[in-house]
N, C-alpha and C positions, 0 to 999 in steps of 0.2 A: 702291278700294271694299272694304270688310271683308265677312268672310264673312256676318257678321250681316245686312247690308244686301243682299248678293246674295240671300240666301234670302228676306228681307222683300219683295222688289220684283220677284222672278222672273215669268217668264211664266206659269208654272202656279202659281197662289198657293198652292191647296190643297195640292199637292206639296211647295212651299216651305215652309209651314207646318208639315208633318210634318218636313221636313228639319232646320226651325228648333228644334223640340222635340228631335230626336235630338242637335243640336249643343249646345243648353243643357242637356241631362240631365245630362252629366258635370260642367258647371259648378255646377250647382244640388246635385248630390250631394257634390260637392268641398266646397262651401261648407257643408253640412248636416254633413257628415263633420267639417269642421274646426272647427265651433261644438261638435259632440258629443264631440271628442277634448279641446277646452278644457274643456269642463263637466267632462267626467271627470277629467280631470288637477286641476282646482280641487277636486273631491270627494275626490280620493285624497290631495292635500296637506293639506285640511283635516280630513279623517278621521285620517290618521297624527298631525298635530299635535295634534289633541285628545285622541288616545289617550295621547301622550306626557305633554300638560301638560293636559289638560283638568280634572282633579281640582285640581291646584294652582292652576289660574288660577281655579276657582270660589273656592277659600279666599281667593286674593288680591283676587278683585272683592267678595266680602264683608267684607274688612278694610280695604279703602280709599276707602270710598265715604261718608264721614262729611260730607262737602261736596261741592256740585256739581262744583267745580274739582278735586278728587281723583278724584270720579267719572269725570270726562272723561278726565283722564289714564289712569285705569284702563282706560276703555273703548277708548281710543285703542291702549294697549298690547296688551290682550287681542286687539283685531282685526288689530292688525298680526302677532301671533304665530299666531294661528288662520287668518287670512287669510279671514275671513268675518264681516262686520257684522252679519249676518242671525243668526249663531250668538250672538255677544254679545248681540244684542236679546233673543234668544229666552232666553238665561241671565238677563237682566234680569228677563224678565216672570216667569221661574220664581222668582227671588228675591223679587219682590214678591207673588206668590200664596203663597209660604211665610211672608211677614211679616216677611223679612230687610232688606228696602228698603222705603223710602217712595217716594212719586211725585217728591219734588222732588230725592232722591238719584239716581232713576232718569232723571231729565232730564239730568244731567250724563254718566252712562254712554252714553246714546243719542246725545248730541252727540259724544262721544268717538268713538263707534264709526265715525261718518260720517268722522271724520279718519283713523281707522286706516285705511279703505279707499283713501286716497291712496297709500299705499305699494305697495298691489298696482298703481295705474295707473302709477305711477312705474317699477316693475318690468317690466310688460309693454310699457312704452314703448322698452325697450332692444332694439336689433336682435341678438337672441341666437339667430338661426335656426340658427346653424353648430354650436352645442352642443345643439341640441334632441335629436335621435338619439344622441349619445353619452350624454346623461344619462338617456334612456330605458332605454339599453342596460344601464348601470350600475345602474339602479334594479330592472330585473327580474332581472339578475344578482344583487344582494344580497337579494333576496326569495327566491329560488329556490336559492341556495346555502347562505347564512348561517343559522347555528342561534341566532345571538345575536339575542333580540328586539329590542335597540336597534338593531341594524346592519338588521334587517329595517325598522324604522320608517325609518330612514334612506334605506334602499331605496325605500321608498314616496314619501317625500318628493322624492327626485330624479326617480323616475318621474312625479311630478304635476307638477313645475316642466318637465320635458323634454316631457310632453304639451300644457302650456299654450304652450309655444313653438312646438311642431311642429303644434298645431291653428291657431296664427295664420299659419303659413306656408303650411298648406293653404288657410285662407281667403284670404290674399294671391293665391296661383295661381290659386284657382277665379276670384276677381274680376276678374283683370288681362285676360282677354279680353272682359269686358263693357265695356271701356273705349270699343269702337267701336260698342256696341248702343244706338242711340238711346233705345228706350223706358226702358230701365234708367237712362241718364244723365238723362233727362227728369224721371224719378220721383224721383231723389235731388235734382235742382235744385229740386223742390218742397219739399224739407225747408229750403230757405233762409227760408221763413216758420218761424219760431222755434216757434210754438205747436204745428205740425204734428210737428215733431221732438221736442219734450217729450212730445207724447201717444205717438208712436210708440216713444221710448226707455222710456216707463213701462210700455207695454203688452208690449213685447218682454223687459223685465226680468222683469215679473210672470209670463210665461210660462215663462220659463228658471230663474227665481228665481235669477239671480246677475247683479248689477251689474256684475261683473267681466268676464261674457261680453259683455254689451253694450258696456262700454267697449274690449275687445279688438277687437270686430269694427268699432268706431267708429274706432281707432286704424287698423285695417287700409284701411279705405275711405278715410280721410282721407289715409293715405300714398300710396294709388293716386291721389290728385286726385280722386276720386268727390265729397268733400265739401269744402266751404268751413270754415274753421275755426268760423265762427259757428253752421254748421249741426251740426257736430260737437260744440260745446258743448251746443247745445240737446239733442242725443240725450242727452248725459251728465246734463244736469239732470233728464231725464226718467228716466232710470237711477236716480236717487237715490229719486224718487218710487216707482218700481215696485219698489225693493228693501224697501218697508214691508209687502208682502203677506205674508212669511214670520211677521213679527211678528204680524200681525192675525190670521192663522191659528191660530198658537200661544196667543194671548190669548182666543180666541174662547170657550173653555170654562173658562178658567182664573179667572174671579172679575171684579167690578167695577174694582178697582184695576188689575188686570193689562191690561185693555182700556183703561182711562186712559193706562197707558204705551204701549200700541201707539198710541193716538190722538195722544199727544206726539211720537211717531217720524213720524206722517203729517203732522200739522200743522206741525212742524218743518220737514220736508223740502218741503211744498206752499208755505210761505211763503218759503223759501230760493230755491227755483226761480222763484217768481213774481217775487221782488226781483232777481234776475240776470237774469231774462228783459228786464226793462226796461233793465239796463245790460249788454246783452249784447255789443254794439260795444267799450265800454270795456274788458270783461272780456278780449276777444280781443285788443285792442291792449296790455293788461298783458302777457299771457301771451307775446305775439310779442316784447316787449321783454325778457322774462325767459327765455326760451326759445332765442333765434336763429332760424335757418331751418328748423330740423327740426320738421314739424308734429304728428309723433307726440308730442314732449315738449311741443309748445305745447298739445295737448289734455289732456295729464297735468297740466302746471302750472296749466291753467284749472281742473282738476278740483280741485287742491290749495288754490289762491287762494279758490274759492267755499265750499270745505267748511270751511277754516280761518276766514274772515271770518264764515261762520255760524254757527261754533260759538263765537267771541267774543261775537257779538251775543245768542246765545241763552244762554250762562252769564251776562250782565249781566241778562238778564231772564227768569232761570230761574223765579224764584218766580211772575211774572206768567203765564208760560207755563203752569204747573202749575195754577194757579187757573183760567186760560181754559177749560183741558182739564176739570177738575173741575166747571164750570159745564156745560159742553157734555154730560159724562156723569157726571151725579151718582152716587155710590155707592149701591146699593141696599141694604137692610137685610139682615142676616144671617139665613137661614132658621133657624126654631128646630129643625127635624128636621135634623140632620147625619148621613146614613145613606149618602153617597156620596163616593168617592175624591176628594180635593182636588188631588193632585199629579200623578197619573199621566197626563201628556200624551204622546200617541202621537209628536207631532212631535219628541220626544227619542230616540226608539229608534233612530236613527241614529247616535248618538253615545253609546256604552254608559257611559262614565264618567260622563255628565251624567243619562242615563237613570237610573243606579243612586242618583245624588243624590237622584232624585226618588223611587224606591223607599224610601230612608231616611227622607224627609221623610211619606212617606205611612203608614209604619212607625209614626212617631210620632203621627201622628193615630189610627192602630187603636190604639195604646197608651193615648191619652187616654181612649178608650172603656171599654179594660180597667180602668184606674184607677178611672172613675167608677163602673162596674158593681160592684168591691169597697167603694167609698165609700157606695155606696148599699144595700149588702146588707141593712140594717135595715128597707129600703122594699123588699120583694120584687118589686113591679109595676115599679118605676123601675130597678132592677138588670136585670130580664129585658129591659126595653125597650133598654137599653144593649148587652147581648148580642146582642139581633136586629140593632141597627146595625152591629154589628162583622161580621156575615157577609158582606154584599156588598163591604164594604171589603177583607177578607181574600180573599175569591174574585178581586177585581180585581189584588190585588197579585200573586197567584199567576200569573193570566193575563198579567199585564204582564210579568213573569219569563220566563215560558214563550216570550212573543213575543221578547223581548230574547235568550233564549239561542238563537234560530235564526240569529243573525249572529254575527260574528267577533268574539270578546273575547281580551283577553289573560289572562295567569295571575293578574293581581292581580284583574281584574274579575270571572274565573271564581269566586276565592274570595270576593268579595263578595256573588255571587250565591248560593253554599252559605252563607255568614253569614247574609245576610238571609232566606233560607228556614227556618233554625233559629230565628231570632227570630218570624218570621211564625207558625210552628208552636207555638212557646212560647206565644204570645198566642191563637190559637186554642184551646189547652188551658184557659188561664185563663177563657175564655168558657163552656167546657164545665164546668169547676170551680164556677164561679159558679152555673150551672143546679142543680148538684148541691146546692150550699149552700142554695140557695133551696128545694129539695124537702125537705131535712133539717128547716129551719125550719118550714115548712109543716106537718110532722108533728108539731111541738111547738108547734103554734098557740095552744095555752091556756097554755102556758109557754114563751114563746120565750126562747131562749138566748144569742143573740148579743150583746143589751146587756150580759150579765154577762162576755163575753170581749173587750169592744170595745178594750182595750189591745194584744191580739194581732191583731186585724184593723187597728187603726191603723198598727201596725208592718209589717203585711204591705203594707197600702196605700202606705205610704210607701216601702217596700222596692221595691215593683213601680213605682211613680212615677219612683224614681231610676235604676232599671234601664233605664227608657224614655230618660231624660234622657242616660243615659251614651252612647247612640247618637251624640248629638253631643259630649258631655264624657267620653271613656272614663276619666278618673281617678275619675270617681263610681262607677264598677263595682266597684272593690275594696272600698268600704266596705259595699255591699250583701253581698258575700260574708263580711264578717268579722261580721256580724249574726247568723250562725247559732246561736252558743252563747244569746245573747240569745232568739232565736224559740225555741229548744228550752225554754229556762226558762218562757217564757209558756205554752208548749204544755204542759209538766207541770203548772203551776199551774192552766191551764184545765181540764184533765182532772180534776183534784182537786175543782175547784167544780162540776164534771159531777156527780161523786159525792155531793158534799155536799149539793146541792140536791134530791137524791132522798129522796122518803119511802118507805122499806121497807114502810110499813104499807099502801100503796096499790099496786092490781095493775099489772103492766106495767113494773115498775122496770127489766128487763133491756132491754127494747125503747127506753124512754125514754133511757138510758145509750148505747145503741149510736146513737141518732139523734143525742145532743150530742156524743159522741166523733167521730161523722161530720162534724160541723161542724167541729170542731177540727182533725181531720187534714186536711179540704178546705182550710182557712186556711194550714196546713204546707204543703200542696202548692202552694198559690199561692206562698207564699215560694219554694219550690225553684225554681219557673218562673222567678220574678225572678231567683234565683241562677243559674239556667241561662242566662239572657239575658246576665247581667254576665259570665259565664265566656266565652262566646261574644264579647265586647265586647274583654275582656281578652286573649284568643287572637288576634283580629284585630289588636289594638293591638301586640301583641308580634311579630307577623308582619311588620306594616308598618313597626316599627321597625328589624327585622332587614334588610328588603329596602332601607330607606334607608342602613343602615349598610355593606351590600354594594356600593351604587351608589357610595358615596363612595370604597370601596376600589377 
């Protein structure tokens, strides 16, 4: 009789129960510790890979999603590299909220993200426990000793992989004594009812926010013969559903189209799980045939089979899936008053390169208001409304950067923070200058001066607009800087007009000239603020190009 049985049926039941808890304590802590190490390993792996490749992967994702098929390939590649389908889906939500991707393109990326997770399942199905601690030692050594940023990232990747495998070893060691504990065995046998397994897998994945952790634990339990193959597959099906929670949270405050993308993720995974629930036994038979006797590989291959087949079906009916979600969650009309940040999602703060991309998009949003305030200068009330809308957005950007700066960033990301703060401060100064312009013009209420300097105002407005666009297209920044002689020429011409329009016979000539020259100088100041933004863009572009050159060498 096992230790657990002796404790459970001993003559002194109360004392036996206490001893049982003492016996099970190390097992439970070992299991929880194994899960914690697995999750920490996945977080370290994902964080390191996203720091190295996150920015480039965003560019890659934005360029190759012209069709659902290409989007699926991009989603699969991105997830395989970053080792996180949640991260890929959150990126997708961000692209949609930024207007860089439509819902039909997003369907492909989301489908591909599910396919990309099969790589993780295949990797953790290997029996690599012997190299777990050496990888941990290598990773820690590189992080502590190396001064090279890339070697440090490699160390973090090695540490993450080692912790993943060591966490699985701890889970296996912790669960092995439970083989003879009847209540635990009976509880797991109840998972032979597939719907219970699906619900439990979904709940556990939503709790730990990692379908890979669920898959890893399932592989451990199946390898210990606690789970049948069908029960293991049911749990992994549920893990697919539970993985949707991250995208749902990210999309909650990101606009209606982003919520539709999260809904696509939910509908796709729920329908896929429901289909394979019906065909659970044939799926198990197919995975056995493809895998041989190793149940860990059978679980991993079943995961691959249902995700690949679901992806094929979803791509064939991607338009229908998008239309279904659009009917379930129709997009609401865009509010007229746009005075809140659109892109500063806190869920990105764990990934600096992606959070900084959100800052860049929000600076574009802030810049739109700045341009509109200059455009509406001849309508002072509308110009002041635009300036007022800028304030909460500018404050939100600074606060978001402050939160981001509390975490760990590499040199390139730290430089981006400084660069974006320069742009943000310049746009804030544009708002202050527009307020001064309105005050000057109000003092000239009887003879407004702005209409007579419209060419200068239009050139300044266009320069500011182009400097904002240069945040995405740096080649535009140089043209803004080259406009300086033209701006100076229009400024001098406007000052001459200010003098010509004055009637020397009327009192207050000097005051009126001062007001009019104030208008001209403030317009010139806005141009110089736009030029300052363009200078920062060119400086950043030059630095990035030099870094790429050094990496190639």
